[in-house]
C-alpha positions as CSV (number, residue, x, y, z in Angstrom):
1,M,15.4,0.4,33.1
2,K,15.5,-1.0,29.6
3,P,13.8,1.3,27.1
4,F,10.6,0.0,25.6
5,I,12.0,0.1,22.0
6,H,15.3,-1.7,22.5
7,D,17.6,-3.7,20.2
8,D,15.8,-6.9,20.6
9,F,12.3,-5.5,20.6
10,M,9.8,-8.2,19.5
11,L,12.7,-10.8,19.0
12,T,11.8,-13.5,21.5
13,N,14.5,-16.1,20.9
14,E,18.2,-16.4,20.0
15,A,17.6,-17.4,16.4
16,S,15.4,-14.4,15.7
17,R,18.0,-12.1,17.1
18,V,20.7,-13.5,14.9
19,L,18.5,-13.3,11.8
20,F,17.4,-9.7,12.5
21,H,20.8,-8.2,13.6
22,Q,23.0,-10.0,11.1
23,Y,20.7,-10.2,8.1
24,A,17.6,-8.0,8.1
25,K,18.5,-4.9,10.1
26,D,20.6,-3.1,7.5
27,M,18.8,-4.1,4.3
28,P,17.6,-1.2,2.2
29,I,13.8,-0.5,1.8
30,Y,11.9,-1.1,-1.5
31,D,8.6,0.6,-0.9
32,Y,6.7,-0.5,-4.0
33,H,3.2,0.8,-2.9
34,C,2.5,3.9,-0.9
35,H,0.4,7.1,-1.0
36,L,3.1,9.6,-0.4
37,S,2.7,12.9,-2.2
38,P,5.1,13.3,-5.2
39,K,4.6,17.1,-4.8
40,E,5.8,17.0,-1.2
41,I,8.9,15.0,-2.2
42,A,9.7,17.2,-5.2
43,E,9.4,20.4,-3.2
44,N,11.3,18.8,-0.3
45,R,8.6,20.0,2.1
46,R,9.4,21.1,5.6
47,F,6.7,20.3,8.2
48,S,5.8,22.9,10.8
49,N,5.3,20.5,13.7
50,I,4.8,16.8,14.6
51,T,1.1,17.0,14.2
52,E,1.4,17.9,10.5
53,I,3.7,15.0,9.8
54,W,2.1,12.5,12.2
55,L,-1.7,13.1,12.5
56,H,-2.9,14.9,9.4
57,G,-4.5,12.3,7.2
58,D,-3.8,9.3,9.5
59,H,-7.2,7.6,9.8
60,Y,-5.6,4.7,11.8
61,K,-5.1,7.2,14.6
62,W,-8.4,8.9,14.0
63,R,-10.3,5.7,14.4
64,A,-8.5,4.9,17.7
65,M,-9.2,8.4,19.1
66,R,-12.9,8.1,18.2
67,S,-13.1,4.8,19.9
68,L,-11.7,6.5,23.0
69,G,-14.4,9.2,22.9
70,V,-12.2,12.0,21.7
71,E,-14.2,14.9,20.2
72,E,-14.0,15.2,16.4
73,E,-12.8,18.8,16.9
74,L,-9.6,17.4,18.2
75,I,-9.2,14.8,15.4
76,T,-10.2,16.4,12.1
77,G,-11.7,19.7,13.3
78,K,-10.5,23.2,13.9
79,A,-8.5,22.6,17.1
80,S,-4.9,23.7,16.9
81,D,-2.1,21.3,16.0
82,Y,-0.9,21.4,19.6
83,E,-4.3,20.6,20.9
84,K,-4.6,17.7,18.5
85,F,-1.2,16.4,19.5
86,Q,-2.2,16.6,23.2
87,A,-5.4,14.6,22.4
88,W,-3.3,11.9,20.7
89,A,-0.8,11.8,23.6
90,R,-3.7,11.2,26.1
91,S,-4.9,8.4,23.8
92,V,-1.7,6.5,23.2
93,P,-1.4,4.7,26.5
94,Y,-4.8,3.1,25.9
95,T,-3.9,1.8,22.5
96,I,-1.8,-1.1,24.0
97,G,-2.5,-4.2,21.9
98,N,-3.1,-2.1,18.8
99,P,-0.1,-1.7,16.4
100,L,-0.4,2.1,16.9
101,Y,1.3,1.7,20.2
102,H,4.3,0.1,18.7
103,W,4.4,2.3,15.6
104,T,4.2,5.4,17.7
105,H,7.2,4.6,19.8
106,L,9.2,3.1,16.9
107,E,8.8,6.4,15.1
108,L,9.7,8.4,18.2
109,K,12.8,6.3,18.7
110,R,14.0,6.1,15.1
111,Y,13.3,9.6,13.9
112,F,13.3,11.7,17.1
113,E,15.8,9.6,19.2
114,T,13.7,9.6,22.3
115,D,12.9,6.7,24.7
116,L,10.1,8.6,26.4
117,L,6.7,6.9,26.3
118,L,4.1,9.3,24.9
119,N,1.3,10.1,27.4
120,E,-0.3,13.1,29.0
121,E,2.6,13.8,31.3
122,T,5.4,13.6,28.6
123,S,3.4,15.2,25.9
124,E,4.8,18.8,26.3
125,E,8.4,17.6,26.5
126,I,8.0,15.4,23.4
127,W,6.2,18.2,21.5
128,N,9.1,20.6,22.2
129,H,11.8,18.0,21.5
130,C,10.2,17.0,18.2
131,S,9.4,20.6,17.2
132,A,13.1,21.5,17.5
133,M,14.2,18.5,15.5
134,I,11.7,19.1,12.7
135,Q,13.3,22.4,11.9
136,T,16.5,20.7,10.8
137,K,17.1,19.7,7.1
138,D,17.0,16.0,8.0
139,F,13.2,16.5,8.6
140,R,12.4,17.7,5.1
141,T,10.7,15.0,3.1
142,Q,13.9,14.1,1.2
143,G,15.9,13.9,4.3
144,I,13.5,11.5,6.0
145,I,13.6,9.3,2.9
146,A,17.4,9.3,2.8
147,Q,17.8,8.5,6.5
148,S,15.3,5.7,6.2
149,G,17.5,3.9,3.7
150,V,14.8,3.8,0.9
151,K,16.0,2.8,-2.6
152,V,12.7,2.8,-4.4
153,I,9.3,4.5,-3.8
154,C,6.3,3.8,-6.0
155,T,3.5,6.4,-5.5
156,T,-0.2,6.0,-6.5
157,D,-1.2,8.1,-9.5
158,D,-4.3,8.6,-11.6
159,P,-4.1,8.3,-15.4
160,I,-4.9,12.0,-15.7
161,D,-1.9,13.0,-13.6
162,T,0.7,15.0,-15.6
163,L,3.5,13.4,-13.5
164,E,5.1,16.8,-13.4
165,F,6.4,16.3,-9.8
166,H,7.9,12.9,-10.7
167,Q,9.7,14.7,-13.5
168,R,11.0,17.4,-11.1
169,I,12.2,14.7,-8.7
170,K,14.2,13.0,-11.5
171,E,15.9,16.3,-12.3
172,Q,17.2,16.7,-8.7
173,S,20.7,15.2,-8.5
174,S,20.6,15.2,-4.7
175,M,17.7,12.8,-4.7
176,E,19.3,9.3,-4.7
177,T,16.0,7.4,-4.1
178,K,14.2,6.4,-7.2
179,V,10.6,7.8,-7.0
180,L,8.3,6.4,-9.7
181,P,4.5,6.5,-10.4
182,A,2.1,3.6,-10.3
183,F,-0.9,3.6,-12.6
184,R,-4.3,3.6,-10.7
185,P,-7.2,3.8,-13.2
186,D,-10.0,3.1,-10.8
187,K,-12.1,6.1,-11.9
188,A,-12.2,4.8,-15.5
189,V,-13.3,1.4,-14.2
190,E,-16.0,2.5,-11.7
191,I,-18.7,3.2,-14.2
192,I,-21.6,3.6,-11.7
193,R,-19.9,6.5,-9.8
194,P,-21.7,9.8,-10.1
195,D,-18.7,11.6,-11.4
196,F,-17.9,9.0,-14.1
197,Q,-18.9,11.3,-17.0
198,E,-16.9,14.2,-15.5
199,Y,-13.8,12.0,-15.2
200,I,-14.1,10.7,-18.8
201,N,-14.1,14.4,-19.9
202,K,-10.9,15.0,-18.0
203,L,-9.3,11.8,-19.4
204,S,-10.3,12.9,-22.9
205,D,-8.6,16.3,-22.4
206,V,-5.3,14.9,-21.0
207,S,-5.0,12.1,-23.5
208,E,-6.0,14.3,-26.4
209,T,-8.6,11.7,-27.4
210,D,-12.2,12.5,-28.1
211,I,-13.8,9.8,-25.9
212,I,-17.2,9.5,-27.7
213,S,-17.1,5.6,-27.6
214,Y,-15.8,2.8,-25.5
215,E,-13.1,2.1,-28.0
216,N,-12.0,5.7,-27.7
217,L,-11.8,5.1,-23.9
218,L,-9.5,2.1,-24.4
219,K,-7.3,4.1,-26.8
220,A,-7.1,6.9,-24.2
221,L,-6.1,4.5,-21.4
222,E,-3.5,2.9,-23.8
223,K,-2.0,6.4,-24.5
224,R,-1.8,7.2,-20.8
225,I,-0.2,3.8,-20.0
226,H,2.5,4.5,-22.6
227,Y,3.0,8.0,-21.2
228,F,3.4,6.5,-17.7
229,H,5.8,3.9,-19.1
230,R,8.0,6.6,-20.6
231,E,8.1,8.2,-17.2
232,G,9.4,5.0,-15.6
233,C,6.2,3.4,-14.4
234,R,6.3,-0.3,-14.2
235,I,3.4,-1.0,-11.7
236,S,-0.3,-0.7,-11.9
237,D,-2.7,-0.7,-8.9
238,H,-6.4,-1.3,-8.7
239,G,-8.5,-0.7,-5.6
240,I,-11.8,-2.6,-6.1
241,E,-14.5,-3.8,-3.7
242,T,-14.7,-7.3,-5.3
243,L,-12.9,-8.9,-8.3
244,P,-15.3,-9.1,-11.2
245,Y,-15.4,-11.9,-13.8
246,T,-18.5,-11.9,-16.0
247,P,-17.5,-12.6,-19.6
248,C,-18.3,-9.7,-21.9
249,T,-17.8,-8.9,-25.6
250,L,-16.5,-5.6,-26.9
251,E,-20.0,-4.8,-28.3
252,E,-21.6,-5.4,-24.9
253,A,-19.0,-3.3,-23.1
254,S,-19.5,-0.5,-25.6
255,A,-23.3,-0.5,-25.1
256,I,-22.8,-0.4,-21.3
257,F,-20.3,2.4,-21.6
258,E,-22.8,4.4,-23.6
259,K,-25.4,4.0,-20.8
260,G,-22.8,5.0,-18.3
261,V,-21.8,8.3,-19.9
262,S,-25.4,9.2,-20.6
263,G,-26.4,8.7,-17.0
264,Q,-28.7,5.7,-17.6
265,S,-29.2,3.1,-15.0
266,I,-26.8,0.1,-15.1
267,S,-27.6,-3.3,-13.6
268,K,-25.2,-5.1,-11.4
269,Q,-24.5,-7.7,-14.1
270,E,-23.8,-4.9,-16.6
271,E,-21.4,-3.3,-14.1
272,E,-19.6,-6.6,-13.7
273,M,-19.4,-7.1,-17.4
274,Y,-18.0,-3.6,-18.1
275,K,-15.4,-4.0,-15.3
276,T,-14.4,-7.5,-16.5
277,Y,-13.7,-6.4,-20.1
278,T,-11.9,-3.2,-19.0
279,L,-9.7,-4.9,-16.5
280,L,-8.8,-7.7,-18.9
281,F,-7.9,-5.1,-21.5
282,L,-5.6,-3.4,-19.0
283,G,-4.1,-6.7,-17.8
284,R,-3.1,-7.4,-21.4
285,M,-1.6,-4.0,-21.7
286,Y,0.5,-4.4,-18.6
287,S,1.7,-7.8,-19.8
288,S,2.8,-6.4,-23.1
289,L,5.0,-3.8,-21.3
290,G,6.3,-6.1,-18.6
291,W,4.4,-4.3,-15.8
292,V,3.3,-5.7,-12.5
293,M,-0.5,-5.7,-11.8
294,Q,-1.7,-5.1,-8.3
295,F,-5.3,-5.8,-7.0
296,H,-6.4,-4.5,-3.6
297,V,-9.8,-6.0,-3.0
298,G,-12.2,-6.2,-0.2
299,A,-12.6,-2.7,1.2
300,L,-16.2,-1.7,1.9
301,R,-15.8,2.1,2.0
302,N,-17.6,5.2,3.4
303,N,-20.1,3.2,5.5
304,N,-21.0,6.2,7.8
305,H,-22.9,8.5,5.4
306,R,-23.3,11.3,7.9
307,M,-19.5,11.5,8.5
308,F,-18.8,11.0,4.8
309,N,-21.0,14.1,4.0
310,L,-19.1,15.9,6.7
311,L,-15.5,14.8,6.1
312,G,-15.4,13.1,2.7
313,P,-13.6,9.8,1.8
314,D,-10.5,8.2,3.4
315,T,-11.4,9.5,6.9
316,G,-11.7,6.3,8.8
317,Y,-15.1,4.8,8.0
318,D,-14.1,1.8,5.9
319,S,-14.6,-1.9,6.7
320,I,-13.6,-5.4,5.7
321,H,-15.9,-6.8,3.1
322,D,-17.1,-10.4,3.0
323,F,-17.7,-11.9,-0.4
324,D,-17.0,-14.9,-2.6
325,L,-13.6,-14.6,-4.4
326,S,-12.4,-18.0,-5.7
327,R,-14.4,-18.6,-8.8
328,N,-14.0,-15.0,-10.2
329,L,-10.3,-14.9,-9.3
330,N,-9.4,-18.2,-11.0
331,G,-11.6,-17.2,-14.0
332,F,-10.0,-13.8,-14.4
333,L,-6.4,-15.2,-14.1
334,N,-7.2,-18.0,-16.5
335,E,-8.7,-15.7,-19.1
336,L,-5.4,-13.7,-19.2
337,D,-3.3,-16.9,-19.1
338,K,-5.1,-18.5,-22.1
339,R,-2.9,-16.6,-24.5
340,D,0.0,-16.1,-22.2
341,E,-1.1,-12.5,-21.4
342,L,-1.1,-12.8,-17.6
343,P,1.3,-10.2,-16.1
344,K,3.1,-10.5,-12.9
345,T,0.4,-10.0,-10.3
346,I,0.1,-9.2,-6.6
347,L,-3.2,-9.9,-4.9
348,Y,-4.2,-8.4,-1.6
349,S,-7.5,-9.0,0.2
350,L,-8.6,-6.9,3.1
351,N,-10.4,-10.0,4.4
352,P,-7.8,-12.4,5.8
353,N,-10.2,-15.3,5.3
354,H,-9.2,-15.0,1.6
355,N,-5.5,-15.9,2.2
356,Y,-5.9,-19.6,1.4
357,T,-8.2,-18.8,-1.5
358,I,-5.6,-16.5,-3.1
359,A,-2.6,-18.8,-2.2
360,T,-4.3,-21.7,-3.9
361,A,-5.3,-19.6,-7.0
362,I,-1.9,-18.1,-7.6
363,G,-0.4,-21.6,-7.4
364,N,-2.4,-22.5,-10.5
365,F,-0.7,-19.9,-12.6
366,Q,3.0,-19.7,-11.5
367,S,5.5,-20.2,-14.3
368,S,9.2,-20.3,-15.0
369,E,9.0,-16.8,-16.4
370,T,10.0,-15.5,-12.9
371,K,10.2,-16.7,-9.4
372,G,6.9,-16.1,-7.6
373,K,5.2,-14.6,-10.7
374,L,1.9,-14.4,-8.8
375,Q,2.0,-13.1,-5.2
376,L,-0.2,-13.1,-2.1
377,G,0.4,-9.5,-1.1
378,S,1.5,-8.5,2.4
379,G,-0.9,-8.0,5.2
380,W,-2.8,-4.9,4.1
381,W,-4.5,-2.1,6.0
382,Y,-6.3,-3.7,9.0
383,N,-3.9,-6.7,8.6
384,D,-0.5,-4.9,8.7
385,Q,-0.1,-5.7,12.4
386,K,1.6,-8.6,14.1
387,I,-1.2,-11.2,14.0
388,G,-2.2,-10.2,10.4
389,M,1.4,-10.4,9.2
390,V,2.1,-13.7,10.8
391,K,-1.2,-15.1,9.4
392,Q,-0.4,-13.9,5.9
393,M,3.1,-15.4,6.0
394,T,2.2,-18.7,7.6
395,D,-0.8,-19.1,5.3
396,L,1.5,-18.4,2.3
397,A,4.1,-20.8,3.7
398,S,1.5,-23.5,4.3
399,I,0.0,-23.4,0.8
400,G,2.8,-21.9,-1.3
401,I,6.4,-20.8,-1.0
402,L,7.3,-18.1,1.6
403,S,10.8,-17.7,0.3
404,T,9.5,-16.1,-2.9
405,F,7.5,-13.4,-1.0
406,I,8.3,-9.8,-2.1
407,G,7.8,-8.5,1.4
408,M,6.4,-5.4,3.1
409,L,5.2,-2.0,1.9
410,T,4.0,1.1,3.8
411,D,0.8,1.8,1.9
412,S,0.9,5.1,3.8
413,R,0.6,8.8,3.4
414,S,3.1,9.5,6.2
415,F,6.8,10.0,5.7
416,L,7.5,8.5,9.1
417,S,5.9,5.2,8.3
418,F,9.0,3.6,6.9
419,T,9.5,2.1,10.3
420,R,6.8,-0.4,9.3
421,H,9.5,-2.2,7.3
422,E,11.5,-2.6,10.5
423,Y,8.4,-3.8,12.3
424,F,7.7,-6.3,9.6
425,R,11.3,-7.5,9.6
426,R,11.3,-8.1,13.3
427,I,8.1,-10.1,13.0
428,L,9.5,-12.1,10.1
429,C,12.7,-12.9,12.0
430,D,10.8,-13.9,15.1
431,L,8.6,-16.2,13.1
432,L,11.5,-18.0,11.4
433,G,13.5,-18.0,14.7
434,G,10.5,-19.6,16.4
435,W,10.5,-22.4,13.8
436,V,14.2,-22.9,14.5
437,E,13.7,-23.1,18.3
438,A,10.8,-25.4,17.9
439,G,12.8,-27.8,15.7
440,E,10.7,-27.1,12.7
441,A,13.5,-25.4,10.7
442,P,17.3,-26.1,10.7
443,R,19.6,-23.7,12.5
444,D,21.2,-22.9,9.2
445,Y,21.7,-19.1,9.3
446,H,23.2,-19.0,5.9
447,L,20.0,-20.5,4.4
448,L,17.6,-18.6,6.6
449,G,19.5,-15.4,6.4
450,K,19.4,-15.4,2.7
451,I,15.6,-16.0,2.8
452,V,15.2,-13.1,5.2
453,Q,17.2,-10.8,3.0
454,D,15.3,-11.9,-0.1
455,I,12.0,-11.2,1.6
456,C,13.1,-7.9,3.0
457,Y,14.5,-6.5,-0.3
458,T,16.1,-8.7,-2.9
459,N,12.9,-10.5,-4.1
460,A,11.2,-7.1,-4.7
461,S,14.2,-5.7,-6.5
462,N,14.3,-8.7,-8.9
463,Y,10.5,-8.9,-9.3
464,F,9.9,-5.3,-10.4
465,E,13.0,-5.0,-12.5
466,I,13.3,-1.2,-11.9
467,E,16.9,-0.2,-12.6
């Protein structure tokens, strides 16, 4: 019987098979946004078992298990790693239709070389098989990266990070993959968070800047940006609930900052004004250094307060936000573009209803400076599954230019999630192949093969200009 994960998995027509096997399959990976731990890479961590590498911190799996009625003790609780793996194995057969079913078996196939389907009956055999393989050097973090064919990894790093582990990685001659930081200053932007003052104190210390005013804050951020730049950073990232655009002067932003650090109440309009001024300042900094700016918008986080108090953030209780985007997005981009200070920008929305909004907005600000200067980011989070990826690509193709797309990323904390690039590539090839078979695109494999390779790797390599 043909194994579930076979050579032509998800490739439903002849053209898609040609495009994948001859053009996409062997392209290297350019993972320009993820949440992998630089510490674990620098220390070349060895995992104890498959639960450690597979289930710890994976809120995709946690949400699925909760939906199946699994006790929290077997998800994030004090149950043993073996018991947690058994609970996941019992859950997997019932995730059919969810990308977790595909991801699970792709990872088992690619990293553990098994065609067994994970379920209650096979769980012990798969546990023992994986446990033996995990003890080999190929399953240290650097070995997994190498065997995955990854050329570039960009992690997600706070301005107060020392970047010591990135420095250690650079010193390791055995590490061929380039691992670079990405600048994520959310905590300096989110002025209404309870820990804002505490964070400003930490930023003050690490930047050696006495942040007693808003202008001092901007100087501190500028110092950290230049520090990150010297360490090879060429990408920023912002995770924001909505994109603000409420015009604000320096004097107004300064007064709002004073209220924030002194614990005074800040109105919604004041919050928007402060964020607008700060993000525009950062955008201009990125432009001056040739960085890429990323905005991840539309996540409504930590909605279950009882579980947040029990488990903390990033544990599987976040939702897609619905909000108006178009006016603020166009206003924000236009403000930077007025003086030619708009950096290369990637925009992701967790709400797929915003695809057309973003695609039309970025079309207003493209330029000859670089191909696809502004990007509709890949299907993100709840959208990095087949339907979400196809929608993102077809929406982009319908409104803009698909061939300039910089492709997929893992956006993951798991070292086994590089198979998401293969998943994406199969979906991309099947999409284009379907157009060929329907007579909507020519059977020109030279043309389509180049577009496939560009989207899989080359566009990102040219876009980020990381040597």
